Backbone as XML, in Angstrom:
<?xml version="1.0"?>
<chain id="A" units="angstrom">
  <residue number="1" name="MET">
    <atom name="N" x="12.193" y="-1.574" z="-7.545"/>
    <atom name="CA" x="10.786" y="-2.215" z="-6.567"/>
    <atom name="C" x="9.767" y="-1.029" z="-5.603"/>
  </residue>
  <residue number="2" name="PHE">
    <atom name="N" x="8.765" y="-0.981" z="-6.332"/>
    <atom name="CA" x="7.720" y="0.004" z="-5.545"/>
    <atom name="C" x="7.028" y="-0.933" z="-4.768"/>
  </residue>
  <residue number="3" name="THR">
    <atom name="N" x="6.486" y="-0.201" z="-3.571"/>
    <atom name="CA" x="5.336" y="-0.858" z="-2.420"/>
    <atom name="C" x="4.669" y="0.199" z="-2.584"/>
  </residue>
  <residue number="4" name="ILE">
    <atom name="N" x="3.196" y="-0.588" z="-2.617"/>
    <atom name="CA" x="1.966" y="0.004" z="-2.461"/>
    <atom name="C" x="1.562" y="-0.457" z="-1.007"/>
  </residue>
  <residue number="5" name="GLU">
    <atom name="N" x="1.357" y="0.177" z="0.119"/>
    <atom name="CA" x="0.894" y="0.040" z="0.956"/>
    <atom name="C" x="-0.178" y="0.659" z="1.275"/>
  </residue>
  <residue number="6" name="LEU">
    <atom name="N" x="-1.355" y="-0.386" z="1.752"/>
    <atom name="CA" x="-2.803" y="0.054" z="2.230"/>
    <atom name="C" x="-2.995" y="-0.176" z="3.886"/>
  </residue>
  <residue number="7" name="THR">
    <atom name="N" x="-3.263" y="0.815" z="4.499"/>
    <atom name="CA" x="-3.557" y="0.885" z="5.876"/>
    <atom name="C" x="-4.982" y="1.199" z="5.947"/>
  </residue>
  <residue number="8" name="LEU">
    <atom name="N" x="-5.622" y="-0.320" z="6.719"/>
    <atom name="CA" x="-6.981" y="-0.277" z="6.973"/>
    <atom name="C" x="-7.384" y="0.216" z="8.318"/>
  </residue>
  <residue number="9" name="LYS">
    <atom name="N" x="-8.725" y="0.452" z="8.735"/>
    <atom name="CA" x="-9.171" y="1.109" z="9.637"/>
    <atom name="C" x="-9.082" y="0.234" z="10.964"/>
  </residue>
  <residue number="10" name="TYR">
    <atom name="N" x="-8.715" y="0.544" z="11.857"/>
    <atom name="CA" x="-8.793" y="-0.055" z="13.160"/>
    <atom name="C" x="-7.882" y="-1.231" z="13.094"/>
  </residue>
  <residue number="11" name="THR">
    <atom name="N" x="-6.743" y="-1.150" z="12.047"/>
    <atom name="CA" x="-5.728" y="-2.016" z="12.258"/>
    <atom name="C" x="-4.407" y="-1.452" z="12.227"/>
  </residue>
  <residue number="12" name="ALA">
    <atom name="N" x="-3.642" y="-2.153" z="13.051"/>
    <atom name="CA" x="-2.016" y="-1.381" z="13.083"/>
    <atom name="C" x="-1.181" y="-1.742" z="12.086"/>
  </residue>
  <residue number="13" name="LEU">
    <atom name="N" x="-1.665" y="-2.828" z="11.638"/>
    <atom name="CA" x="-0.244" y="-3.172" z="10.620"/>
    <atom name="C" x="-0.984" y="-3.352" z="9.035"/>
  </residue>
  <residue number="14" name="PRO">
    <atom name="N" x="-0.067" y="-2.547" z="8.335"/>
    <atom name="CA" x="-0.341" y="-2.377" z="7.103"/>
    <atom name="C" x="-0.441" y="-3.511" z="6.230"/>
  </residue>
  <residue number="15" name="LEU">
    <atom name="N" x="-1.146" y="-3.653" z="4.937"/>
    <atom name="CA" x="-1.049" y="-4.774" z="4.153"/>
    <atom name="C" x="-0.308" y="-3.926" z="2.664"/>
  </residue>
  <residue number="16" name="SER">
    <atom name="N" x="0.613" y="-4.696" z="2.130"/>
    <atom name="CA" x="1.376" y="-4.435" z="0.990"/>
    <atom name="C" x="1.735" y="-5.111" z="0.077"/>
  </residue>
  <residue number="17" name="VAL">
    <atom name="N" x="1.885" y="-4.500" z="-1.211"/>
    <atom name="CA" x="2.200" y="-5.780" z="-2.484"/>
    <atom name="C" x="3.204" y="-4.795" z="-3.228"/>
  </residue>
  <residue number="18" name="GLN">
    <atom name="N" x="4.375" y="-5.399" z="-4.046"/>
    <atom name="CA" x="5.456" y="-4.905" z="-4.628"/>
    <atom name="C" x="5.007" y="-5.030" z="-5.959"/>
  </residue>
  <residue number="19" name="LYS">
    <atom name="N" x="5.446" y="-3.594" z="-6.712"/>
    <atom name="CA" x="5.329" y="-3.786" z="-8.243"/>
    <atom name="C" x="6.605" y="-3.207" z="-8.856"/>
  </residue>
  <residue number="20" name="LYS">
    <atom name="N" x="7.206" y="-3.796" z="-10.119"/>
    <atom name="CA" x="8.508" y="-3.672" z="-10.492"/>
    <atom name="C" x="8.626" y="-2.335" z="-11.210"/>
  </residue>
  <residue number="21" name="THR">
    <atom name="N" x="7.417" y="-2.009" z="-12.046"/>
    <atom name="CA" x="7.664" y="-0.996" z="-12.751"/>
    <atom name="C" x="6.953" y="0.583" z="-12.130"/>
  </residue>
  <residue number="22" name="THR">
    <atom name="N" x="7.385" y="1.752" z="-12.540"/>
    <atom name="CA" x="6.813" y="3.051" z="-11.938"/>
    <atom name="C" x="5.440" y="3.001" z="-12.447"/>
  </residue>
  <residue number="23" name="GLU">
    <atom name="N" x="4.925" y="2.319" z="-13.891"/>
    <atom name="CA" x="3.741" y="2.415" z="-14.276"/>
    <atom name="C" x="2.846" y="1.230" z="-13.602"/>
  </residue>
  <residue number="24" name="GLY">
    <atom name="N" x="3.510" y="0.271" z="-13.329"/>
    <atom name="CA" x="2.495" y="-0.595" z="-12.379"/>
    <atom name="C" x="2.215" y="0.009" z="-10.909"/>
  </residue>
  <residue number="25" name="ALA">
    <atom name="N" x="3.210" y="0.491" z="-10.509"/>
    <atom name="CA" x="2.948" y="1.158" z="-9.220"/>
    <atom name="C" x="1.738" y="2.079" z="-9.214"/>
  </residue>
  <residue number="26" name="GLU">
    <atom name="N" x="2.018" y="3.102" z="-10.212"/>
    <atom name="CA" x="1.134" y="4.226" z="-10.012"/>
    <atom name="C" x="-0.269" y="3.932" z="-10.794"/>
  </residue>
  <residue number="27" name="ALA">
    <atom name="N" x="-0.244" y="2.746" z="-11.682"/>
    <atom name="CA" x="-1.576" y="2.250" z="-11.836"/>
    <atom name="C" x="-2.172" y="1.361" z="-10.411"/>
  </residue>
  <residue number="28" name="ALA">
    <atom name="N" x="-1.615" y="0.664" z="-9.820"/>
    <atom name="CA" x="-2.246" y="0.250" z="-8.772"/>
    <atom name="C" x="-2.718" y="1.474" z="-7.601"/>
  </residue>
  <residue number="29" name="TYR">
    <atom name="N" x="-2.005" y="2.094" z="-7.650"/>
    <atom name="CA" x="-2.107" y="3.269" z="-6.509"/>
    <atom name="C" x="-3.325" y="3.921" z="-6.975"/>
  </residue>
  <residue number="30" name="ARG">
    <atom name="N" x="-3.395" y="4.494" z="-8.219"/>
    <atom name="CA" x="-4.430" y="4.868" z="-8.950"/>
    <atom name="C" x="-5.863" y="4.015" z="-8.788"/>
  </residue>
  <residue number="31" name="SER">
    <atom name="N" x="-6.013" y="3.087" z="-8.734"/>
    <atom name="CA" x="-7.228" y="1.980" z="-8.718"/>
    <atom name="C" x="-7.502" y="2.128" z="-6.928"/>
  </residue>
  <residue number="32" name="VAL">
    <atom name="N" x="-6.651" y="2.207" z="-6.179"/>
    <atom name="CA" x="-6.884" y="2.227" z="-5.028"/>
    <atom name="C" x="-7.625" y="3.562" z="-4.916"/>
  </residue>
  <residue number="33" name="VAL">
    <atom name="N" x="-6.671" y="4.661" z="-4.993"/>
    <atom name="CA" x="-7.292" y="6.099" z="-4.635"/>
    <atom name="C" x="-8.967" y="6.204" z="-5.679"/>
  </residue>
  <residue number="34" name="GLU">
    <atom name="N" x="-9.014" y="5.304" z="-6.811"/>
    <atom name="CA" x="-10.627" y="5.623" z="-7.229"/>
    <atom name="C" x="-11.489" y="5.019" z="-6.419"/>
  </residue>
  <residue number="35" name="ALA">
    <atom name="N" x="-11.234" y="3.775" z="-6.208"/>
    <atom name="CA" x="-11.999" y="2.978" z="-5.378"/>
    <atom name="C" x="-12.402" y="3.810" z="-3.832"/>
  </residue>
  <residue number="36" name="MET">
    <atom name="N" x="-11.340" y="4.128" z="-3.142"/>
    <atom name="CA" x="-11.801" y="4.845" z="-1.913"/>
    <atom name="C" x="-12.559" y="5.735" z="-2.519"/>
  </residue>
  <residue number="37" name="ARG">
    <atom name="N" x="-12.140" y="6.826" z="-3.590"/>
    <atom name="CA" x="-13.363" y="7.868" z="-3.640"/>
    <atom name="C" x="-14.568" y="7.570" z="-4.036"/>
  </residue>
  <residue number="38" name="THR">
    <atom name="N" x="-14.718" y="6.565" z="-4.831"/>
    <atom name="CA" x="-16.212" y="6.011" z="-5.501"/>
    <atom name="C" x="-16.912" y="5.210" z="-4.693"/>
  </residue>
  <residue number="39" name="GLY">
    <atom name="N" x="-16.199" y="4.289" z="-3.636"/>
    <atom name="CA" x="-16.554" y="3.130" z="-3.209"/>
    <atom name="C" x="-17.196" y="1.902" z="-4.096"/>
  </residue>
  <residue number="40" name="ASN">
    <atom name="N" x="-16.442" y="1.877" z="-5.588"/>
    <atom name="CA" x="-16.763" y="1.209" z="-6.523"/>
    <atom name="C" x="-15.509" y="0.522" z="-6.893"/>
  </residue>
  <residue number="41" name="PRO">
    <atom name="N" x="-15.061" y="-0.313" z="-6.969"/>
    <atom name="CA" x="-15.701" y="-1.730" z="-6.559"/>
    <atom name="C" x="-15.845" y="-1.990" z="-4.983"/>
  </residue>
  <residue number="42" name="ILE">
    <atom name="N" x="-16.569" y="-2.684" z="-4.478"/>
    <atom name="CA" x="-16.433" y="-3.134" z="-3.189"/>
    <atom name="C" x="-15.394" y="-3.894" z="-2.702"/>
  </residue>
  <residue number="43" name="LEU">
    <atom name="N" x="-15.073" y="-4.595" z="-3.440"/>
    <atom name="CA" x="-13.570" y="-5.418" z="-3.020"/>
    <atom name="C" x="-12.480" y="-5.114" z="-4.007"/>
  </residue>
  <residue number="44" name="LEU">
    <atom name="N" x="-11.595" y="-4.812" z="-3.584"/>
    <atom name="CA" x="-10.573" y="-4.278" z="-4.296"/>
    <atom name="C" x="-9.286" y="-5.544" z="-4.233"/>
  </residue>
  <residue number="45" name="GLU">
    <atom name="N" x="-8.881" y="-5.930" z="-5.384"/>
    <atom name="CA" x="-7.753" y="-7.267" z="-5.113"/>
    <atom name="C" x="-6.581" y="-6.639" z="-5.872"/>
  </residue>
  <residue number="46" name="LEU">
    <atom name="N" x="-5.293" y="-6.983" z="-5.425"/>
    <atom name="CA" x="-4.169" y="-6.533" z="-5.875"/>
    <atom name="C" x="-3.061" y="-7.516" z="-5.849"/>
  </residue>
  <residue number="47" name="SER">
    <atom name="N" x="-2.670" y="-7.523" z="-6.749"/>
    <atom name="CA" x="-1.174" y="-8.705" z="-6.852"/>
    <atom name="C" x="0.028" y="-8.073" z="-6.677"/>
  </residue>
  <residue number="48" name="CYS">
    <atom name="N" x="0.870" y="-9.048" z="-6.356"/>
    <atom name="CA" x="2.441" y="-8.613" z="-6.252"/>
    <atom name="C" x="3.056" y="-9.248" z="-7.200"/>
  </residue>
  <residue number="49" name="ASP">
    <atom name="N" x="4.345" y="-8.416" z="-7.954"/>
    <atom name="CA" x="5.498" y="-8.795" z="-8.738"/>
    <atom name="C" x="6.254" y="-9.326" z="-8.291"/>
  </residue>
  <residue number="50" name="GLN">
    <atom name="N" x="6.576" y="-9.515" z="-6.976"/>
    <atom name="CA" x="8.028" y="-9.778" z="-6.258"/>
    <atom name="C" x="7.515" y="-11.345" z="-5.707"/>
  </residue>
  <residue number="51" name="GLN">
    <atom name="N" x="6.632" y="-11.699" z="-5.233"/>
    <atom name="CA" x="6.037" y="-12.874" z="-4.963"/>
    <atom name="C" x="4.715" y="-13.049" z="-5.843"/>
  </residue>
  <residue number="52" name="PRO">
    <atom name="N" x="4.742" y="-14.082" z="-7.243"/>
    <atom name="CA" x="3.723" y="-14.155" z="-8.125"/>
    <atom name="C" x="2.701" y="-14.421" z="-7.565"/>
  </residue>
  <residue number="53" name="GLY">
    <atom name="N" x="2.674" y="-15.564" z="-6.538"/>
    <atom name="CA" x="1.514" y="-15.903" z="-5.770"/>
    <atom name="C" x="0.640" y="-15.219" z="-4.675"/>
  </residue>
  <residue number="54" name="LYS">
    <atom name="N" x="1.277" y="-13.854" z="-4.317"/>
    <atom name="CA" x="0.798" y="-13.209" z="-3.164"/>
    <atom name="C" x="-0.334" y="-12.240" z="-3.986"/>
  </residue>
  <residue number="55" name="LYS">
    <atom name="N" x="-1.681" y="-12.303" z="-3.434"/>
    <atom name="CA" x="-2.576" y="-11.385" z="-3.723"/>
    <atom name="C" x="-3.336" y="-10.702" z="-2.327"/>
  </residue>
  <residue number="56" name="VAL">
    <atom name="N" x="-3.697" y="-9.744" z="-2.570"/>
    <atom name="CA" x="-4.591" y="-9.423" z="-1.269"/>
    <atom name="C" x="-5.850" y="-8.722" z="-1.967"/>
  </residue>
  <residue number="57" name="THR">
    <atom name="N" x="-6.801" y="-8.896" z="-1.031"/>
    <atom name="CA" x="-8.380" y="-8.443" z="-1.332"/>
    <atom name="C" x="-8.729" y="-7.884" z="-0.382"/>
  </residue>
  <residue number="58" name="VAL">
    <atom name="N" x="-9.267" y="-6.598" z="-0.183"/>
    <atom name="CA" x="-9.624" y="-5.939" z="0.689"/>
    <atom name="C" x="-11.099" y="-5.328" z="0.577"/>
  </residue>
  <residue number="59" name="MET">
    <atom name="N" x="-12.232" y="-4.996" z="1.379"/>
    <atom name="CA" x="-13.301" y="-4.341" z="1.265"/>
    <atom name="C" x="-12.878" y="-2.588" z="1.473"/>
  </residue>
  <residue number="60" name="VAL">
    <atom name="N" x="-12.908" y="-1.983" z="0.108"/>
    <atom name="CA" x="-12.978" y="-0.789" z="0.066"/>
    <atom name="C" x="-13.097" y="-0.002" z="1.374"/>
  </residue>
  <residue number="61" name="SER">
    <atom name="N" x="-14.439" y="-0.188" z="1.879"/>
    <atom name="CA" x="-14.986" y="0.684" z="2.701"/>
    <atom name="C" x="-14.110" y="0.654" z="4.486"/>
  </residue>
  <residue number="62" name="GLU">
    <atom name="N" x="-12.960" y="-0.510" z="4.066"/>
    <atom name="CA" x="-12.260" y="-0.473" z="5.267"/>
    <atom name="C" x="-10.903" y="0.299" z="5.045"/>
  </residue>
  <residue number="63" name="LEU">
    <atom name="N" x="-10.687" y="0.947" z="3.941"/>
    <atom name="CA" x="-9.387" y="1.578" z="3.677"/>
    <atom name="C" x="-9.264" y="2.791" z="4.536"/>
  </residue>
  <residue number="64" name="ALA">
    <atom name="N" x="-8.230" y="2.896" z="5.149"/>
    <atom name="CA" x="-8.197" y="4.316" z="5.543"/>
    <atom name="C" x="-7.134" y="5.134" z="4.885"/>
  </residue>
  <residue number="65" name="ALA">
    <atom name="N" x="-5.883" y="4.718" z="4.305"/>
    <atom name="CA" x="-4.828" y="5.345" z="3.525"/>
    <atom name="C" x="-4.152" y="4.585" z="2.718"/>
  </residue>
  <residue number="66" name="VAL">
    <atom name="N" x="-3.481" y="5.143" z="2.154"/>
    <atom name="CA" x="-2.912" y="4.424" z="0.646"/>
    <atom name="C" x="-1.348" y="5.167" z="0.281"/>
  </residue>
  <residue number="67" name="GLN">
    <atom name="N" x="-0.278" y="4.467" z="0.538"/>
    <atom name="CA" x="0.912" y="5.038" z="0.227"/>
    <atom name="C" x="1.510" y="4.288" z="-1.127"/>
  </residue>
  <residue number="68" name="VAL">
    <atom name="N" x="2.436" y="5.116" z="-1.792"/>
    <atom name="CA" x="3.628" y="4.209" z="-2.658"/>
    <atom name="C" x="4.994" y="4.463" z="-2.435"/>
  </residue>
  <residue number="69" name="PHE">
    <atom name="N" x="6.017" y="3.957" z="-2.107"/>
    <atom name="CA" x="7.348" y="4.125" z="-2.057"/>
    <atom name="C" x="8.385" y="3.194" z="-2.826"/>
  </residue>
  <residue number="70" name="GLU">
    <atom name="N" x="9.215" y="4.137" z="-3.307"/>
    <atom name="CA" x="10.317" y="3.044" z="-4.056"/>
    <atom name="C" x="10.946" y="2.704" z="-3.085"/>
  </residue>
  <residue number="71" name="LYS">
    <atom name="N" x="11.388" y="0.939" z="-2.992"/>
    <atom name="CA" x="12.115" y="0.430" z="-2.152"/>
    <atom name="C" x="13.548" y="0.663" z="-2.657"/>
  </residue>
  <residue number="72" name="SER">
    <atom name="N" x="14.717" y="1.408" z="-1.714"/>
    <atom name="CA" x="15.783" y="1.801" z="-2.320"/>
    <atom name="C" x="16.754" y="1.209" z="-1.312"/>
  </residue>
  <residue number="73" name="SER">
    <atom name="N" x="17.866" y="2.003" z="-1.424"/>
    <atom name="CA" x="19.137" y="0.741" z="-0.607"/>
    <atom name="C" x="19.391" y="2.000" z="0.686"/>
  </residue>
  <residue number="74" name="THR">
    <atom name="N" x="18.745" y="3.368" z="0.549"/>
    <atom name="CA" x="18.792" y="4.360" z="1.541"/>
    <atom name="C" x="17.922" y="4.360" z="2.415"/>
  </residue>
  <residue number="75" name="ALA">
    <atom name="N" x="17.288" y="3.035" z="2.969"/>
    <atom name="CA" x="16.263" y="3.187" z="4.122"/>
    <atom name="C" x="16.834" y="3.332" z="5.261"/>
  </residue>
  <residue number="76" name="THR">
    <atom name="N" x="15.875" y="3.773" z="5.979"/>
    <atom name="CA" x="16.250" y="3.996" z="7.386"/>
    <atom name="C" x="16.759" y="3.411" z="8.340"/>
  </residue>
  <residue number="77" name="ALA">
    <atom name="N" x="17.534" y="3.591" z="9.510"/>
    <atom name="CA" x="18.342" y="2.375" z="10.146"/>
    <atom name="C" x="17.408" y="1.552" z="11.007"/>
  </residue>
  <residue number="78" name="SER">
    <atom name="N" x="16.177" y="1.696" z="10.875"/>
    <atom name="CA" x="14.966" y="0.586" z="11.337"/>
    <atom name="C" x="14.404" y="0.116" z="10.523"/>
  </residue>
  <residue number="79" name="GLY">
    <atom name="N" x="14.843" y="0.080" z="9.311"/>
    <atom name="CA" x="14.313" y="-0.503" z="8.263"/>
    <atom name="C" x="12.979" y="-0.261" z="7.585"/>
  </residue>
  <residue number="80" name="ARG">
    <atom name="N" x="12.257" y="0.359" z="8.316"/>
    <atom name="CA" x="10.871" y="0.823" z="8.153"/>
    <atom name="C" x="10.622" y="1.701" z="7.163"/>
  </residue>
  <residue number="81" name="PRO">
    <atom name="N" x="9.456" y="1.499" z="6.095"/>
    <atom name="CA" x="9.175" y="2.471" z="5.101"/>
    <atom name="C" x="9.235" y="3.563" z="5.417"/>
  </residue>
  <residue number="82" name="PRO">
    <atom name="N" x="9.118" y="4.729" z="4.593"/>
    <atom name="CA" x="8.616" y="6.013" z="5.009"/>
    <atom name="C" x="7.202" y="6.245" z="5.499"/>
  </residue>
  <residue number="83" name="GLY">
    <atom name="N" x="7.028" y="7.037" z="6.423"/>
    <atom name="CA" x="5.744" y="7.367" z="6.609"/>
    <atom name="C" x="5.122" y="8.994" z="6.610"/>
  </residue>
  <residue number="84" name="PHE">
    <atom name="N" x="4.122" y="9.030" z="7.307"/>
    <atom name="CA" x="3.460" y="10.262" z="7.255"/>
    <atom name="C" x="3.641" y="10.952" z="8.304"/>
  </residue>
  <residue number="85" name="PHE">
    <atom name="N" x="3.599" y="10.347" z="9.445"/>
    <atom name="CA" x="3.928" y="11.028" z="11.039"/>
    <atom name="C" x="4.650" y="10.370" z="11.737"/>
  </residue>
  <residue number="86" name="ALA">
    <atom name="N" x="5.360" y="10.442" z="12.728"/>
    <atom name="CA" x="5.794" y="9.932" z="13.949"/>
    <atom name="C" x="5.163" y="10.094" z="15.198"/>
  </residue>
  <residue number="87" name="MET">
    <atom name="N" x="5.236" y="9.009" z="15.909"/>
    <atom name="CA" x="4.652" y="9.115" z="17.414"/>
    <atom name="C" x="5.714" y="8.804" z="18.685"/>
  </residue>
  <residue number="88" name="THR">
    <atom name="N" x="5.918" y="10.046" z="19.420"/>
    <atom name="CA" x="6.745" y="10.058" z="20.612"/>
    <atom name="C" x="6.321" y="9.767" z="21.868"/>
  </residue>
  <residue number="89" name="ALA">
    <atom name="N" x="6.879" y="9.219" z="22.477"/>
    <atom name="CA" x="6.387" y="8.946" z="24.392"/>
    <atom name="C" x="7.004" y="10.119" z="24.843"/>
  </residue>
  <residue number="90" name="GLU">
    <atom name="N" x="6.518" y="10.544" z="25.888"/>
    <atom name="CA" x="7.219" y="11.178" z="26.632"/>
    <atom name="C" x="6.852" y="11.305" z="28.116"/>
  </residue>
</chain>
């Protein structure tokens, strides 16, 4: 199972949908990146393969980042998906 995670501007919690195949995940990822690059379409709708009734629609202008990763049994101890950075309190 692959997860496509969307990060919105000014929002701490990401939105995500799951895809069963590599091809489905890559197609969804490419459509999000292309929408972010061009600003077209204005609204982007993604559906989830794991939960068939789950859909998410976002305004492309509010997208800050997208990542795709494979859900595996080697998840971190915290159960959180891989990310790009870590914040530490000192």
